[in-house]
ZAKOLMI-761994 format. One record per residue (C-alpha): x, y, z; residue in one letter. Coordinates in nm, 3 decimals. Example, Ala and Ser with C-alpha at 12.3 -4.5 7.8 and 13.67 -1.06 7.14 Angstrom:
REM residues 2
+---------+---------+---------+--------+
:      px :      py :      pz : residu :
+---------+---------+---------+--------+
:   1.230 :  -0.450 :   0.780 :      A :
:   1.367 :  -0.106 :   0.714 :      S :
+---------+---------+---------+--------+
This chain:
REM residues 432
+---------+---------+---------+--------+
:      px :      py :      pz : residu :
+---------+---------+---------+--------+
:  -7.203 :   6.772 :  20.223 :      M :
:  -7.187 :   6.575 :  19.901 :      P :
:  -6.926 :   6.708 :  19.663 :      S :
:  -7.037 :   6.842 :  19.328 :      L :
:  -6.910 :   6.656 :  19.023 :      P :
:  -6.650 :   6.841 :  18.813 :      R :
:  -6.806 :   6.993 :  18.506 :      S :
:  -6.481 :   6.980 :  18.308 :      T :
:  -6.203 :   6.722 :  18.306 :      P :
:  -5.875 :   6.808 :  18.467 :      R :
:  -5.628 :   6.916 :  18.199 :      I :
:  -5.257 :   6.940 :  18.260 :      D :
:  -5.052 :   7.205 :  18.083 :      I :
:  -4.735 :   7.129 :  17.895 :      D :
:  -4.538 :   7.271 :  17.602 :      F :
:  -4.420 :   7.128 :  17.272 :      T :
:  -4.145 :   7.185 :  17.020 :      D :
:  -4.376 :   7.096 :  16.729 :      E :
:  -4.368 :   7.351 :  16.445 :      R :
:  -4.720 :   7.487 :  16.493 :      L :
:  -4.873 :   7.819 :  16.391 :      T :
:  -5.210 :   7.986 :  16.431 :      G :
:  -5.168 :   8.176 :  16.103 :      R :
:  -5.139 :   7.892 :  15.856 :      A :
:  -5.341 :   8.086 :  15.599 :      G :
:  -5.026 :   8.284 :  15.534 :      Y :
:  -4.927 :   8.011 :  15.290 :      T :
:  -5.209 :   8.127 :  15.059 :      F :
:  -5.142 :   8.496 :  15.120 :      L :
:  -4.774 :   8.452 :  15.048 :      S :
:  -4.848 :   8.269 :  14.726 :      E :
:  -5.061 :   8.556 :  14.598 :      Q :
:  -4.795 :   8.805 :  14.701 :      A :
:  -4.543 :   8.605 :  14.500 :      E :
:  -4.766 :   8.574 :  14.194 :      Q :
:  -4.837 :   8.948 :  14.192 :      T :
:  -4.474 :   9.036 :  14.264 :      G :
:  -4.566 :   9.243 :  14.568 :      L :
:  -4.241 :   9.195 :  14.758 :      V :
:  -4.040 :   9.280 :  14.447 :      N :
:  -4.250 :   9.593 :  14.399 :      L :
:  -4.185 :   9.699 :  14.757 :      L :
:  -3.814 :   9.634 :  14.712 :      T :
:  -3.788 :   9.840 :  14.391 :      S :
:  -4.014 :  10.129 :  14.494 :      H :
:  -3.939 :  10.194 :  14.862 :      I :
:  -3.590 :  10.314 :  14.951 :      K :
:  -3.601 :  10.455 :  15.304 :      I :
:  -3.341 :  10.256 :  15.495 :      K :
:  -2.983 :  10.378 :  15.462 :      K :
:  -2.807 :  10.094 :  15.642 :      R :
:  -2.825 :   9.730 :  15.534 :      Q :
:  -2.889 :   9.577 :  15.874 :      R :
:  -3.198 :   9.435 :  16.039 :      G :
:  -3.518 :   9.402 :  15.840 :      A :
:  -3.509 :   9.549 :  15.489 :      S :
:  -3.763 :   9.798 :  15.349 :      D :
:  -3.963 :   9.518 :  15.192 :      S :
:  -3.950 :   9.304 :  15.509 :      E :
:  -4.067 :   9.599 :  15.718 :      M :
:  -4.372 :   9.659 :  15.499 :      L :
:  -4.446 :   9.293 :  15.417 :      W :
:  -4.447 :   9.213 :  15.790 :      S :
:  -4.702 :   9.490 :  15.847 :      L :
:  -4.919 :   9.391 :  15.548 :      V :
:  -4.929 :   9.025 :  15.658 :      A :
:  -5.007 :   9.121 :  16.017 :      S :
:  -5.295 :   9.341 :  15.901 :      L :
:  -5.424 :   9.063 :  15.672 :      A :
:  -5.459 :   8.835 :  15.974 :      S :
:  -5.667 :   9.093 :  16.159 :      G :
:  -5.389 :   9.234 :  16.374 :      H :
:  -5.418 :   9.610 :  16.336 :      G :
:  -5.164 :   9.728 :  16.590 :      H :
:  -4.795 :   9.780 :  16.534 :      L :
:  -4.729 :   9.574 :  16.847 :      S :
:  -4.871 :   9.268 :  16.667 :      D :
:  -4.555 :   9.235 :  16.458 :      V :
:  -4.383 :   9.136 :  16.783 :      D :
:  -4.604 :   8.825 :  16.790 :      A :
:  -4.519 :   8.757 :  16.426 :      L :
:  -4.150 :   8.776 :  16.510 :      G :
:  -4.200 :   8.504 :  16.773 :      C :
:  -4.369 :   8.270 :  16.524 :      D :
:  -4.095 :   8.111 :  16.310 :      P :
:  -4.345 :   7.900 :  16.116 :      V :
:  -4.546 :   8.207 :  16.011 :      A :
:  -4.224 :   8.382 :  15.915 :      M :
:  -4.122 :   8.084 :  15.701 :      Q :
:  -4.461 :   8.076 :  15.529 :      L :
:  -4.421 :   8.447 :  15.445 :      L :
:  -4.062 :   8.408 :  15.330 :      G :
:  -3.938 :   8.646 :  15.600 :      L :
:  -3.588 :   8.613 :  15.735 :      K :
:  -3.621 :   8.913 :  15.967 :      D :
:  -3.922 :   9.081 :  16.128 :      V :
:  -3.892 :   9.424 :  16.292 :      P :
:  -4.012 :   9.479 :  16.645 :      D :
:  -4.296 :   9.727 :  16.689 :      S :
:  -4.069 :  10.010 :  16.805 :      R :
:  -3.846 :   9.989 :  16.499 :      R :
:  -4.148 :   9.957 :  16.270 :      L :
:  -4.299 :  10.271 :  16.421 :      G :
:  -3.972 :  10.458 :  16.374 :      E :
:  -3.954 :  10.333 :  16.017 :      Y :
:  -4.305 :  10.451 :  15.927 :      L :
:  -4.226 :  10.786 :  16.087 :      G :
:  -3.956 :  10.837 :  15.824 :      R :
:  -4.204 :  10.836 :  15.535 :      F :
:  -4.244 :  11.166 :  15.351 :      D :
:  -4.468 :  11.273 :  15.062 :      S :
:  -4.242 :  11.117 :  14.797 :      S :
:  -4.216 :  10.777 :  14.970 :      S :
:  -4.593 :  10.778 :  15.030 :      V :
:  -4.639 :  10.843 :  14.656 :      A :
:  -4.405 :  10.551 :  14.579 :      A :
:  -4.607 :  10.321 :  14.807 :      L :
:  -4.928 :  10.442 :  14.641 :      L :
:  -4.778 :  10.337 :  14.307 :      D :
:  -4.723 :   9.987 :  14.449 :      V :
:  -5.089 :   9.979 :  14.556 :      V :
:  -5.202 :  10.083 :  14.207 :      D :
:  -4.989 :   9.818 :  14.038 :      K :
:  -5.126 :   9.547 :  14.268 :      L :
:  -5.483 :   9.668 :  14.220 :      S :
:  -5.450 :   9.646 :  13.842 :      R :
:  -5.353 :   9.279 :  13.866 :      Q :
:  -5.650 :   9.183 :  14.082 :      I :
:  -5.930 :   9.416 :  13.971 :      A :
:  -6.020 :   9.236 :  13.649 :      R :
:  -6.115 :   8.919 :  13.839 :      D :
:  -6.360 :   9.121 :  14.048 :      V :
:  -6.487 :   9.325 :  13.753 :      I :
:  -6.565 :   9.017 :  13.546 :      D :
:  -6.739 :   8.850 :  13.840 :      H :
:  -6.957 :   9.154 :  13.913 :      E :
:  -7.042 :   9.198 :  13.546 :      S :
:  -7.145 :   8.833 :  13.510 :      N :
:  -7.350 :   8.834 :  13.831 :      Q :
:  -7.523 :   9.172 :  13.798 :      R :
:  -7.492 :   9.282 :  13.437 :      G :
:  -7.308 :   9.596 :  13.550 :      Y :
:  -7.003 :   9.690 :  13.759 :      I :
:  -7.089 :   9.862 :  14.089 :      P :
:  -6.847 :  10.134 :  14.201 :      I :
:  -6.888 :  10.288 :  14.544 :      F :
:  -6.718 :  10.611 :  14.650 :      M :
:  -6.724 :  10.730 :  15.010 :      D :
:  -6.523 :  10.880 :  15.291 :      G :
:  -6.490 :  10.794 :  15.658 :      S :
:  -6.368 :  10.986 :  15.958 :      G :
:  -6.067 :  10.824 :  16.127 :      I :
:  -6.070 :  10.881 :  16.501 :      E :
:  -5.766 :  11.020 :  16.678 :      V :
:  -5.719 :  11.037 :  17.053 :      D :
:  -5.538 :  11.350 :  17.170 :      G :
:  -5.411 :  11.672 :  17.017 :      Q :
:  -5.065 :  11.561 :  16.900 :      L :
:  -5.159 :  11.387 :  16.574 :      F :
:  -5.001 :  11.577 :  16.288 :      E :
:  -5.260 :  11.708 :  16.043 :      G :
:  -5.564 :  11.614 :  16.251 :      A :
:  -5.855 :  11.857 :  16.246 :      G :
:  -6.222 :  11.895 :  16.324 :      R :
:  -6.450 :  11.712 :  16.085 :      G :
:  -6.804 :  11.802 :  15.986 :      Y :
:  -6.932 :  11.645 :  16.310 :      N :
:  -6.693 :  11.843 :  16.528 :      G :
:  -6.466 :  11.548 :  16.618 :      D :
:  -6.088 :  11.566 :  16.583 :      I :
:  -6.005 :  11.325 :  16.302 :      Q :
:  -5.836 :  11.239 :  15.976 :      Y :
:  -6.043 :  11.178 :  15.663 :      W :
:  -6.002 :  10.855 :  15.465 :      L :
:  -6.141 :  10.874 :  15.113 :      H :
:  -6.201 :  10.541 :  14.937 :      T :
:  -6.336 :  10.388 :  14.616 :      V :
:  -6.451 :  10.026 :  14.586 :      F :
:  -6.524 :   9.814 :  14.280 :      I :
:  -6.753 :   9.546 :  14.416 :      G :
:  -6.579 :   9.453 :  14.741 :      G :
:  -6.229 :   9.544 :  14.621 :      L :
:  -6.061 :   9.849 :  14.773 :      W :
:  -5.911 :  10.003 :  14.458 :      V :
:  -5.843 :  10.359 :  14.573 :      A :
:  -5.776 :  10.513 :  14.910 :      G :
:  -5.607 :  10.820 :  15.050 :      K :
:  -5.578 :  10.951 :  15.404 :      L :
:  -5.635 :  11.327 :  15.418 :      H :
:  -5.586 :  11.586 :  15.689 :      H :
:  -5.884 :  11.645 :  15.917 :      G :
:  -6.138 :  11.916 :  15.838 :      G :
:  -6.120 :  11.876 :  15.458 :      V :
:  -6.411 :  11.857 :  15.216 :      D :
:  -6.578 :  11.518 :  15.267 :      V :
:  -6.544 :  11.450 :  14.893 :      A :
:  -6.187 :  11.576 :  14.864 :      K :
:  -5.987 :  11.419 :  14.583 :      G :
:  -6.277 :  11.224 :  14.431 :      W :
:  -6.197 :  11.315 :  14.068 :      Q :
:  -5.824 :  11.247 :  14.105 :      E :
:  -5.895 :  10.901 :  14.243 :      Q :
:  -6.149 :  10.814 :  13.974 :      L :
:  -5.922 :  10.938 :  13.694 :      E :
:  -5.590 :  10.796 :  13.815 :      E :
:  -5.684 :  10.484 :  14.012 :      Q :
:  -6.026 :  10.363 :  13.896 :      V :
:  -6.070 :  10.448 :  13.526 :      A :
:  -5.745 :  10.268 :  13.423 :      P :
:  -5.889 :   9.944 :  13.564 :      L :
:  -6.192 :   9.953 :  13.334 :      L :
:  -6.244 :   9.876 :  12.968 :      N :
:  -6.432 :  10.120 :  12.743 :      P :
:  -6.722 :   9.875 :  12.702 :      D :
:  -6.763 :   9.800 :  13.075 :      D :
:  -7.111 :   9.883 :  13.207 :      A :
:  -7.030 :  10.093 :  13.514 :      V :
:  -7.272 :  10.207 :  13.784 :      W :
:  -7.138 :  10.462 :  14.033 :      L :
:  -7.327 :  10.472 :  14.364 :      R :
:  -7.272 :  10.758 :  14.608 :      C :
:  -7.414 :  10.940 :  14.907 :      D :
:  -7.528 :  11.301 :  14.937 :      N :
:  -7.169 :  11.432 :  14.963 :      A :
:  -7.130 :  11.368 :  14.588 :      Y :
:  -7.449 :  11.541 :  14.482 :      Y :
:  -7.262 :  11.796 :  14.277 :      R :
:  -7.248 :  11.895 :  13.914 :      K :
:  -6.884 :  11.785 :  13.869 :      G :
:  -6.958 :  11.424 :  13.962 :      V :
:  -7.249 :  11.401 :  13.719 :      V :
:  -7.052 :  11.563 :  13.437 :      E :
:  -6.759 :  11.325 :  13.493 :      Y :
:  -6.988 :  11.021 :  13.477 :      C :
:  -7.146 :  11.148 :  13.155 :      L :
:  -6.801 :  11.199 :  13.000 :      E :
:  -6.701 :  10.845 :  13.093 :      Q :
:  -7.032 :  10.692 :  12.982 :      G :
:  -7.104 :  10.567 :  13.335 :      W :
:  -7.445 :  10.530 :  13.494 :      D :
:  -7.490 :  10.671 :  13.843 :      Y :
:  -7.728 :  10.700 :  14.137 :      S :
:  -7.678 :  10.943 :  14.425 :      I :
:  -7.871 :  10.965 :  14.752 :      S :
:  -8.017 :  11.299 :  14.853 :      L :
:  -8.037 :  11.312 :  15.232 :      T :
:  -7.992 :  11.685 :  15.281 :      N :
:  -8.335 :  11.848 :  15.322 :      N :
:  -8.225 :  12.151 :  15.119 :      R :
:  -8.143 :  11.924 :  14.827 :      N :
:  -8.459 :  11.718 :  14.863 :      K :
:  -8.706 :  12.004 :  14.900 :      A :
:  -8.723 :  12.125 :  14.535 :      P :
:  -8.753 :  11.767 :  14.411 :      V :
:  -9.043 :  11.694 :  14.647 :      L :
:  -9.214 :  12.022 :  14.555 :      E :
:  -9.250 :  11.890 :  14.200 :      C :
:  -9.471 :  11.613 :  14.339 :      L :
:  -9.739 :  11.841 :  14.481 :      E :
: -10.087 :  11.749 :  14.355 :      D :
:  -9.948 :  11.427 :  14.206 :      L :
: -10.232 :  11.174 :  14.170 :      P :
: -10.212 :  10.851 :  14.368 :      E :
: -10.211 :  10.655 :  14.044 :      S :
:  -9.863 :  10.795 :  13.969 :      A :
:  -9.714 :  10.597 :  14.259 :      W :
:  -9.596 :  10.244 :  14.183 :      E :
:  -9.579 :   9.974 :  14.448 :      D :
:  -9.222 :   9.840 :  14.474 :      I :
:  -9.278 :   9.603 :  14.765 :      G :
:  -9.176 :   9.618 :  15.128 :      G :
:  -9.451 :   9.868 :  15.209 :      G :
:  -9.296 :  10.126 :  14.974 :      E :
:  -9.411 :  10.300 :  14.658 :      S :
:  -9.207 :  10.507 :  14.414 :      A :
:  -9.251 :  10.760 :  14.137 :      T :
:  -9.047 :  10.978 :  13.901 :      W :
:  -8.957 :  11.341 :  13.948 :      S :
:  -8.739 :  11.593 :  13.764 :      S :
:  -8.562 :  11.912 :  13.865 :      H :
:  -8.283 :  12.142 :  13.746 :      T :
:  -8.048 :  12.219 :  14.038 :      P :
:  -7.909 :  12.571 :  14.051 :      A :
:  -7.605 :  12.607 :  13.829 :      G :
:  -7.655 :  12.272 :  13.654 :      W :
:  -7.687 :  12.282 :  13.274 :      P :
:  -7.973 :  12.036 :  13.232 :      S :
:  -8.275 :  11.887 :  13.400 :      R :
:  -8.209 :  11.581 :  13.616 :      Q :
:  -8.418 :  11.269 :  13.680 :      T :
:  -8.498 :  11.145 :  14.031 :      Y :
:  -8.664 :  10.846 :  14.190 :      V :
:  -8.875 :  10.933 :  14.494 :      V :
:  -8.963 :  10.654 :  14.738 :      I :
:  -9.255 :  10.692 :  14.978 :      R :
:  -9.312 :  10.495 :  15.295 :      K :
:  -9.612 :  10.521 :  15.529 :      H :
:  -9.499 :  10.279 :  15.799 :      Y :
:  -9.194 :  10.247 :  16.018 :      D :
:  -9.222 :   9.876 :  16.095 :      G :
:  -9.581 :   9.837 :  16.218 :      V :
:  -9.611 :  10.198 :  16.331 :      Q :
:  -9.789 :  10.426 :  16.086 :      Q :
:  -9.624 :  10.764 :  16.033 :      E :
:  -9.825 :  11.084 :  16.060 :      L :
:  -9.635 :  11.218 :  15.760 :      I :
:  -9.500 :  10.985 :  15.488 :      P :
:  -9.122 :  10.939 :  15.478 :      M :
:  -8.957 :  11.021 :  15.147 :      Y :
:  -8.627 :  10.902 :  15.003 :      T :
:  -8.486 :  11.079 :  14.697 :      V :
:  -8.229 :  10.933 :  14.457 :      I :
:  -8.071 :  11.109 :  14.159 :      L :
:  -8.046 :  10.859 :  13.870 :      V :
:  -7.896 :  10.860 :  13.523 :      S :
:  -8.147 :  10.617 :  13.373 :      R :
:  -8.520 :  10.644 :  13.317 :      D :
:  -8.548 :  10.336 :  13.095 :      D :
:  -8.538 :  10.086 :  13.383 :      L :
:  -8.826 :   9.993 :  13.615 :      P :
:  -8.845 :  10.192 :  13.937 :      L :
:  -8.800 :   9.879 :  14.145 :      K :
:  -8.481 :   9.787 :  13.959 :      E :
:  -8.335 :  10.135 :  14.004 :      L :
:  -8.403 :  10.128 :  14.377 :      V :
:  -8.251 :   9.780 :  14.404 :      K :
:  -7.936 :   9.884 :  14.220 :      R :
:  -7.882 :  10.192 :  14.432 :      H :
:  -7.949 :  10.021 :  14.763 :      R :
:  -7.693 :   9.759 :  14.671 :      G :
:  -7.434 :  10.014 :  14.781 :      K :
:  -7.509 :   9.910 :  15.138 :      Q :
:  -7.309 :   9.595 :  15.073 :      G :
:  -7.017 :   9.806 :  14.953 :      Q :
:  -7.047 :  10.023 :  15.262 :      E :
:  -6.994 :   9.702 :  15.458 :      N :
:  -6.687 :   9.636 :  15.243 :      A :
:  -6.552 :   9.971 :  15.360 :      L :
:  -6.627 :   9.887 :  15.722 :      K :
:  -6.446 :   9.554 :  15.682 :      G :
:  -6.088 :   9.690 :  15.676 :      P :
:  -6.169 :   9.954 :  15.936 :      L :
:  -6.313 :   9.703 :  16.184 :      I :
:  -6.152 :   9.369 :  16.102 :      E :
:  -5.802 :   9.509 :  16.042 :      M :
:  -5.819 :   9.762 :  16.324 :      G :
:  -5.781 :  10.060 :  16.090 :      L :
:  -6.018 :  10.285 :  16.281 :      H :
:  -5.732 :  10.420 :  16.493 :      H :
:  -5.407 :  10.540 :  16.333 :      P :
:  -5.094 :  10.424 :  16.518 :      P :
:  -4.865 :  10.721 :  16.444 :      M :
:  -4.843 :  11.088 :  16.530 :      R :
:  -4.672 :  11.141 :  16.194 :      S :
:  -4.925 :  11.217 :  15.919 :      F :
:  -4.718 :  11.061 :  15.638 :      H :
:  -4.651 :  10.759 :  15.860 :      G :
:  -5.024 :  10.713 :  15.902 :      N :
:  -5.075 :  10.748 :  15.528 :      Q :
:  -4.824 :  10.465 :  15.475 :      A :
:  -5.001 :  10.256 :  15.739 :      F :
:  -5.337 :  10.288 :  15.561 :      Y :
:  -5.181 :  10.207 :  15.225 :      L :
:  -5.045 :   9.887 :  15.382 :      C :
:  -5.399 :   9.816 :  15.499 :      G :
:  -5.519 :   9.853 :  15.141 :      Q :
:  -5.246 :   9.615 :  15.022 :      L :
:  -5.365 :   9.360 :  15.280 :      A :
:  -5.725 :   9.393 :  15.162 :      Q :
:  -5.622 :   9.350 :  14.799 :      L :
:  -5.428 :   9.032 :  14.879 :      L :
:  -5.717 :   8.889 :  15.079 :      L :
:  -5.949 :   8.949 :  14.784 :      R :
:  -5.693 :   8.788 :  14.553 :      A :
:  -5.698 :   8.477 :  14.773 :      V :
:  -6.077 :   8.484 :  14.776 :      Q :
:  -6.120 :   8.514 :  14.398 :      F :
:  -5.830 :   8.299 :  14.282 :      R :
:  -5.809 :   8.017 :  14.535 :      L :
:  -6.153 :   7.975 :  14.695 :      L :
:  -6.477 :   7.841 :  14.544 :      P :
:  -6.710 :   8.087 :  14.372 :      T :
:  -6.958 :   8.057 :  14.659 :      S :
:  -6.699 :   8.217 :  14.890 :      A :
:  -6.707 :   8.542 :  14.694 :      R :
:  -7.027 :   8.655 :  14.866 :      K :
:  -6.841 :   8.695 :  15.195 :      H :
:  -6.657 :   8.997 :  15.327 :      G :
:  -6.303 :   8.978 :  15.461 :      I :
:  -6.408 :   8.881 :  15.815 :      R :
:  -6.456 :   8.508 :  15.737 :      P :
:  -6.135 :   8.513 :  15.530 :      L :
:  -5.939 :   8.636 :  15.831 :      I :
:  -6.108 :   8.417 :  16.092 :      R :
:  -6.140 :   8.088 :  15.907 :      Y :
:  -5.856 :   8.102 :  15.653 :      L :
:  -5.574 :   8.328 :  15.770 :      M :
:  -5.605 :   8.238 :  16.139 :      C :
:  -5.611 :   7.861 :  16.095 :      T :
:  -5.396 :   7.629 :  16.302 :      V :
:  -5.160 :   7.396 :  16.120 :      A :
:  -4.836 :   7.205 :  16.162 :      R :
:  -4.533 :   7.251 :  15.940 :      L :
:  -4.331 :   6.936 :  15.881 :      I :
:  -4.028 :   6.848 :  15.674 :      S :
:  -4.048 :   6.539 :  15.450 :      T :
:  -3.727 :   6.469 :  15.269 :      G :
:  -3.636 :   6.789 :  15.089 :      R :
:  -3.989 :   6.929 :  15.098 :      C :
:  -4.196 :   7.122 :  15.347 :      W :
:  -4.561 :   7.035 :  15.411 :      R :
:  -4.826 :   7.235 :  15.596 :      I :
:  -5.085 :   7.008 :  15.763 :      C :
:  -5.422 :   7.161 :  15.855 :      F :
:  -5.651 :   7.012 :  16.117 :      A :
:  -5.939 :   6.811 :  15.970 :      K :
:  -6.180 :   6.973 :  16.215 :      N :
:  -6.118 :   7.322 :  16.070 :      A :
:  -6.447 :   7.510 :  16.032 :      F :
:  -6.387 :   7.594 :  15.664 :      R :
:  -6.222 :   7.268 :  15.566 :      L :
:  -6.392 :   7.297 :  15.226 :      D :
:  -6.212 :   7.628 :  15.161 :      W :
:  -5.879 :   7.484 :  15.269 :      L :
:  -5.922 :   7.177 :  15.051 :      W :
:  -6.034 :   7.382 :  14.750 :      F :
:  -5.740 :   7.624 :  14.790 :      A :
:  -5.498 :   7.331 :  14.821 :      A :
:  -5.630 :   7.181 :  14.496 :      V :
:  -5.614 :   7.518 :  14.320 :      R :
:  -5.250 :   7.554 :  14.425 :      R :
:  -5.169 :   7.219 :  14.268 :      E :
+---------+---------+---------+--------+
């Protein structure tokens, strides 16, 4: 029988002593960490280790933050970092803990050390937030703030503080606030808590200090925040807001106000949808509220027997209906920003049985997200700001390069066939 031709060339395998790394983007991450003073903040705020041997407090946490920023969300991934001397040099690390020691270290966190790490997060957030705020204000004319919570899955019954969430699953509860795509506030709670737990504390202590009195703020939330306290807080701050009503008990009295409404009251907003105004005074609220009601007759090409209604509480009635709907639905992009760290950094599954250790782990995840956004806004072209953190991790952090020594200087050489060569070139010029 005739032999079939080989579809691929024969390739021999060999090894090299060249100083190569698959995480060359660390050079940009490390630069932002240095400019913001992150390592110094970790050194001055976190004092857990008693003996001066092995990796220091700052090296422990900086190793974890860098590993998370390159999309490696498991403690075991620091073992790979410890075997990559080029990556360590780019990060300025002299020692990297193995995963076992890192796990033991995180397990020693208590409420006071978690609070100290949270202070580091706040200080870093304040240095980066204004870049994002100014960009959002210039692009949109307002600053979108998104507040939401997410269940964090746990596997087994031995996770300290885990409890049954609203859906019956055993979980923790991660409560977050985003300005644009920047993760500015986050706290891991015990399971089984109120889905909006701690919202006012986060807005007052972590979000409001980032804003100027004349900033045009628009808070966008889901049904969990349909409560008098949220509305009153926004009014006190002078913020605009829009809140989805998905609970039928909340929607019913608003829709009842539309009975016998003439067809002429509905305004076409495109996409097969029409919208109108409604008003209602919820029980216990001091004043009448304004709502936008969206009606849809078709689900794709299939006509519905009964129209589908979407209800949104809004603070403004001086904008067109279409504009209000557009502004509120823009929160879907910020929901994706929340999914980014959970999916791309592997934060959906906590690594520790210790509750405070897991809180520290998620704060390190927030530090990683803040640094990635700093790289995006300070080193990359403006067109790169439309992306989430996934392309930053895949095409910037996890880029192959060679580290060489020329005289008394070190040089990192990227491959010219890198997918985002334009980003790499732009960042290199910005550094100069």
